[in-house]
C-alpha positions in Angstrom: -20.3 12.0 6.0 -18.0 15.0 4.4 -14.4 15.0 3.4 -12.4 17.5 2.5 -9.0 16.1 0.7 -6.0 18.9 0.9 -3.2 18.2 -1.9 -4.1 18.4 -6.0 -1.9 15.2 -7.1 -2.9 12.1 -8.6 -2.5 10.2 -5.0 -5.5 12.1 -3.3 -7.6 11.5 -6.9 -7.3 7.8 -5.7 -8.0 8.6 -2.2 -11.1 10.5 -3.5 -12.5 8.0 -6.4 -11.6 5.1 -3.5 -13.9 7.3 -1.0 -16.5 8.0 -4.2 -17.6 4.2 -3.9 -18.6 4.6 -0.2 -22.5 5.4 0.4 -21.3 7.2 3.3 -19.7 9.1 2.2 -21.8 12.4 0.9 -19.5 14.6 0.8 -16.0 14.9 -1.3 -14.6 18.6 -1.1 -11.2 19.4 -2.6 -8.0 21.6 -1.7 -7.4 22.7 -4.5 -7.1 19.2 -6.3 -6.8 19.0 -10.0 -8.7 20.2 -13.1 -10.9 16.1 -12.8 -11.0 16.0 -9.8 -14.6 17.9 -10.0 -16.3 14.5 -11.6 -16.0 12.8 -7.8 -15.6 16.2 -5.3 -16.3 19.5 -4.9 -13.0 22.7 -4.9 -13.0 24.4 -2.3 -12.6 28.0 -4.0 -10.6 31.3 -3.1 -8.9 29.3 0.4 -4.8 29.3 0.0 -4.3 25.6 1.2 -1.8 27.0 2.9 -3.5 29.8 5.2 -4.3 26.8 7.3 -6.9 28.6 9.8 -8.9 29.4 6.6 -9.9 26.1 6.1 -10.6 24.9 9.3 -13.0 27.8 9.3 -14.4 26.1 6.1 -14.3 22.9 7.4 -16.5 23.8 10.3 -18.8 25.7 8.1 -19.5 23.0 6.4 -19.6 20.6 8.9 -17.1 18.5 7.4 -16.7 15.2 9.4 -12.7 14.6 8.3 -9.7 16.1 6.3 -7.5 13.8 5.1 -3.4 15.2 4.2 -2.2 14.5 0.5 1.2 16.1 0.3 4.4 16.1 3.5 4.5 19.9 2.9 1.1 20.8 4.8 2.1 18.3 7.9 5.8 18.8 7.9 4.2 23.1 8.3 1.3 22.3 10.7 -1.8 21.5 9.5 -3.0 18.7 11.8 -2.3 21.7 14.8 -4.6 23.5 13.6 -7.1 21.6 12.7 -7.3 19.8 16.1 -7.2 23.6 17.7 -10.2 24.1 17.0 -11.0 20.3 17.4 -11.4 18.8 13.9 -11.0 15.6 12.8 -8.3 15.8 10.8 -5.3 12.3 9.4 -1.9 13.0 9.6 0.8 13.4 12.0 1.9 16.5 13.6 3.9 19.0 12.7 6.6 17.2 15.8 5.9 13.7 14.5 5.9 14.9 10.3 10.1 15.7 11.3 10.4 11.9 10.5 10.3 13.1 7.1 11.0 16.8 7.7 13.9 15.9 8.9 16.2 13.5 7.4 18.3 14.4 10.4 15.3 13.7 13.1 15.0 11.1 11.8 18.3 9.0 11.4 18.8 9.6 15.1 15.8 8.3 16.1 16.5 5.1 15.0 19.5 4.8 15.7 18.1 6.4 20.1 15.0 4.0 19.3 17.6 0.3 17.8 15.7 0.5 14.7 17.8 -1.4 11.9 19.0 1.2 9.5 22.5 1.7 7.0 25.3 3.1 9.1 25.9 7.4 8.4 27.2 10.5 9.5 25.1 13.6 9.4 26.7 17.0 10.3 27.4 21.0 8.8 30.9 20.6 8.6 33.0 19.3 5.8 35.7 17.0 7.0 33.6 15.4 9.4 31.9 14.8 6.1 34.8 13.7 3.8 36.5 11.7 6.7 33.7 9.5 6.7 33.2 9.6 3.3 37.0 7.7 2.6 36.0 5.2 5.0 33.6 4.5 2.9 33.0 1.6 0.2 31.3 2.9 -3.3 28.8 3.7 -4.4 28.3 6.1 -1.0 24.3 7.6 -0.2 24.8 12.1 0.1 21.5 12.9 1.6 19.8 17.5 1.7 18.5 17.1 5.7 14.5 19.1 4.9 12.7 18.8 2.2 13.3 18.9 -1.4 10.3 17.6 -3.3 12.0 13.6 -3.9 15.1 15.3 -5.2 17.5 15.1 -1.9 19.3 11.8 -2.8 22.7 11.4 -4.1 24.1 8.5 -4.9 27.4 8.4 -5.7 29.4 6.7 -7.8 32.6 8.0 -6.5 34.0 9.0 -3.2 35.1 12.7 -4.9 31.0 12.8 -6.5 29.7 12.4 -3.1 32.8 14.6 -1.5 31.3 17.3 -4.9 27.6 16.1 -3.8 28.3 17.1 0.5 30.0 20.9 -1.3 26.8 21.4 -3.2 24.3 20.9 -0.4 26.1 22.5 2.6 26.9 25.5 0.2 23.4 26.1 -0.2 23.8 25.9 -4.0 21.6 21.9 -4.6 18.8 22.4 -2.2 19.0 26.3 0.1 18.5 25.8 3.1 17.4 22.2 3.0 21.4 20.7 3.0 22.9 23.3 4.9 23.3 19.8 7.4 23.6 16.6 5.8 24.4 13.1 6.3 26.1 10.6 5.0 25.4 7.0 4.9 26.7 3.5 3.1 25.0 2.2 0.5 22.7 -0.7 1.5 22.8 -3.0 -1.8 19.9 -5.4 -1.1 16.0 -4.4 -2.9 13.9 -1.7 -2.3 10.1 -2.3 -1.5 7.6 0.7 -0.1 6.1 -0.5 3.4 2.8 2.2 4.3 1.1 1.7 7.7 -2.3 3.7 8.6 -1.4 4.6 12.4 -2.8 6.1 15.6 -0.7 6.5 18.0 -1.4 3.3 18.9 -2.0 0.2 16.9 -1.4 -0.1 13.3 -3.0 -1.8 10.5 -0.1 -3.4 7.8 -1.0 -2.5 4.3 0.3 -5.2 1.3 3.9 -3.8 0.2 4.4 -2.8 -3.1 7.5 -1.9 -5.1 7.7 1.2 -7.1 10.1 2.7 -10.4 12.2 5.8 -9.8 14.2 6.1 -12.9 12.6 7.7 -16.2 13.0 4.6 -18.2 13.0 1.4 -18.9 15.9 -1.0 -17.4 16.2 1.7 -14.4 18.0 3.7 -16.6 17.4 7.4 -16.9 16.9 10.4 -13.8 15.1 10.0 -10.7 11.5 11.0 -10.7 8.9 11.4 -8.3 7.9 8.3 -9.2 6.8 6.0 -13.2 4.9 3.4 -11.6 4.7 0.7 -9.5 3.0 -2.5 -8.1 1.5 -4.1 -5.2 0.9 -6.5 -3.7 5.1 -7.9 -4.5 5.9 -11.5 -4.3 9.4 -10.3 -2.4 8.4 -10.3 0.2 7.6 -13.0 2.4 5.4 -13.5 6.1 9.1 -13.6 7.9 10.0 -10.0 6.6 6.7 -8.5 7.0 6.8 -9.9 10.8 10.3 -8.2 10.9 9.0 -5.1 9.6 6.3 -4.7 13.2 8.3 -6.1 15.5 11.7 -4.2 14.5 10.8 -1.3 12.6 6.6 0.0 13.3 6.2 -0.7 17.0 9.8 0.7 18.1 8.6 3.9 16.2 5.3 4.2 17.8 7.1 3.9 21.0 9.6 6.3 20.3 7.0 8.8 19.4 5.2 8.8 22.1 8.3 8.8 24.5 9.1 11.6 22.3 6.1 13.3 23.3 4.8 13.4 19.5 2.6 10.2 19.1 2.4 9.0 15.8 -0.6 9.3 13.9 -1.2 9.2 9.8 0.6 7.3 7.0 4.0 5.8 8.2 5.7 4.8 5.2 8.6 3.0 5.1 11.0 3.2 2.9 13.0 -0.6 3.0 16.2 -2.1 1.9 15.8 -6.0 2.5 19.5 -6.9 2.6 20.3 -10.8 3.4 16.9 -11.5 4.3 17.1 -8.8 6.6 14.7 -5.7 6.3 16.3 -1.8 7.3 14.8 1.7 6.9 16.1 3.6 4.5 13.5 6.9 5.3 10.6 7.2 6.3 7.7 9.4 5.0 4.3 10.1 6.7 2.1 9.8 3.8 1.5 8.1 1.1 3.7 7.2 -1.6 3.0 7.9 -5.3 2.8 6.1 -7.5 1.8 3.7 -4.7 -1.1 4.8 -3.3 -3.0 4.6 -6.4 -2.8 0.9 -6.6 -3.2 0.8 -3.1 -6.4 2.6 -2.5 -7.7 -0.4 -5.1 -6.6 -2.9 -3.2 -8.6 -2.2 0.3 -12.3 -3.7 0.4 -13.1 -3.0 3.5 -14.8 1.0 4.5 -11.4 3.7 2.8 -13.2 6.4 5.8 -13.1 3.9 8.2 -10.0 3.3 7.7 -8.6 7.1 8.3 -11.5 7.7 10.4 -10.4 5.2 13.0 -6.6 6.3 12.3 -7.1 9.9 13.4 -9.1 8.8 16.2 -7.4 6.4 18.3 -9.3 3.7 17.2 -7.5 1.4 14.5 -8.1 -1.8 17.3 -11.8 -2.4 17.0 -11.4 -2.0 13.0 -11.1 -5.5 10.6 -9.9 -5.2 6.9 -10.2 -6.7 4.0 -7.8 -6.8 1.2 -8.5 -8.0 -2.0 -6.8 -11.2 -3.1 -6.2 -9.7 -6.5 -2.8 -7.2 -7.9 -2.4 -3.9 -8.4 0.0 -2.4 -11.7 0.1 1.4 -12.4 2.1 3.0 -15.0 2.9 7.3 -14.9 2.1 9.1 -18.3 4.3 12.0 -18.1 4.5 14.8 -20.3 7.6 15.1 -22.9 10.0 17.0 -20.8 9.6 16.1 -17.7 11.9 15.7 -15.1 13.3 18.1 -16.5 11.7 20.8 -18.0 7.6 21.9 -17.9 5.5 21.0 -21.8 3.6 22.5 -23.5 -0.2 21.5 -22.6 -1.3 19.0 -24.7 -4.9 18.0 -25.0 -5.8 14.4 -23.8 -7.8 12.5 -25.5 -9.3 8.5 -25.0 -10.5 6.1 -27.2 -14.0 6.5 -27.7 -14.6 2.3 -27.3 -12.6 1.2 -24.8 -11.9 -2.5 -24.4 -14.4 -4.3 -22.3 -11.4 -6.2 -20.3 -11.2 -3.2 -18.6 -14.8 -1.9 -17.9 -14.2 -3.7 -14.6 -10.6 -4.2 -14.1 -8.9 -0.6 -14.7 -9.3 2.7 -14.3 -7.7 6.2 -15.1 -5.9 8.6 -12.4 -5.5 12.2 -13.2 -3.0 14.3 -12.0 -1.6 16.8 -14.3 -4.3 18.0 -15.7 -6.4 21.4 -16.3 -9.7 21.1 -17.3 -11.1 24.3 -20.3 -13.9 24.3 -22.5 -14.9 20.3 -20.4 -11.8 18.9 -22.2 -9.2 17.4 -20.0 -5.2 19.3 -20.5 -1.5 17.5 -19.4 0.1 20.2 -17.7 2.0 18.9 -15.0 4.9 16.5 -15.6 4.0 13.5 -13.9 -0.1 13.3 -16.0 -1.9 10.0 -15.0 -1.7 6.9 -14.1 -3.0 3.6 -16.5 -4.3 0.9 -13.2 -5.1 -2.9 -14.2 -6.2 -5.2 -11.3 -6.1 -9.0 -12.4 -5.1 -12.7 -10.2 -2.1 -12.6 -11.6 0.3 -9.3 -11.5 1.4 -10.0 -15.6 -2.4 -10.0 -15.7 -3.2 -7.0 -14.1 0.0 -5.6 -15.8 -1.3 -6.4 -19.0 -4.7 -4.5 -18.1 -2.3 -1.7 -17.3 -1.1 -1.2 -20.8 -3.8 -1.6 -22.7 -5.6 0.9 -20.7 -2.6 2.7 -21.7 -2.8 2.7 -25.2 -6.4 3.9 -24.7 -4.8 7.0 -23.8 -3.7 10.2 -26.4 -2.2 13.2 -25.9 1.3 14.8 -27.1 4.8 13.8 -26.3 3.0 11.1 -23.5 6.2 9.3 -22.1 5.7 5.8 -19.8 8.0 3.5 -18.9 7.3 -0.4 -20.5 8.4 -2.6 -17.9 6.8 -1.6 -15.4 6.5 -4.3 -12.7 9.8 -6.3 -14.2 11.5 -7.2 -10.7 8.1 -9.6 -10.4 8.0 -11.0 -14.0 11.7 -11.5 -14.6 
């Protein structure tokens, strides 16, 4: 089988790493990949990944069996529709279905329409209407821009005045441009947050183990929000009751509702969930794997990852049994010196020559923001790489992840020292 993976980050690298271990996968192409992906794949040269027609032509000419799309932007912009128009097999939602992430207004109204539990909210482009709703809420208050903002379009305002300033910045276009021209204000839900991922084929789904990520830059959940500084799975904070709530009250009505909307959902449904007093409520939907959650879920899938994606793309999940490793996974992100404030000077990545023996079968590195020059890897992105550890307990997995992190060196490396603290405290 031949596979194209669209994307360049750690999420896409981890998918390629999982596929490369399967005998049936003979060739992996990356569009565009990063400096480390050439070790497990071939880069598609001279094609802009925004040019979906050229990418589809490449897939046809090279008899590609499956294309997997990592990031949200190509999905929202219609890559799946283009590939399907050429009768190519591609894993991901159509542009219409991807509105669940592409428009937070659409998503919140969808949740309300199909009676899926979520926070109370108002969506509007009218400042006075938004101000009035803010005045009815206790602080903190959540303010969201409608469109894609690279994970930065959500502000948790500590005061009413701060919430109104956030509304002003969005509506004026100063904060997020066109993405903020329509705004959602919603109540703050006080509970614990989870990431759940359902592989969907429009009718059926397979739910993966619940993960918990760490968005803040610094230990103790201090500092600015980031794309994610680490994650672990499965989390002991979830019991079978919560899983069943998600299946019955969230995923099933979502798939039914999307069919009724005329855009069946196929691909990864990423459910950002808040559990409040035992009740699961949806914070948001994304239409692709989370990053860094994907990096710990991939090594926990013992059955064929290729079959999971292929059957998801061909409406055949009902015939598939997936096997999940009974171990735990923990990943720790190493970021560049100035992340997330500004770009950093490229720095050579050096690995210790003697790797600790305990890590050989229980840990690995996932590369993200790296380039290769003269066979040397350089840290060039914000989130550079991830150290992944597996173990029979969360503590064992975390210890191995940090042991692996200690084997990696580059100037300005920064990372959190408390990943998975929620589960271990």
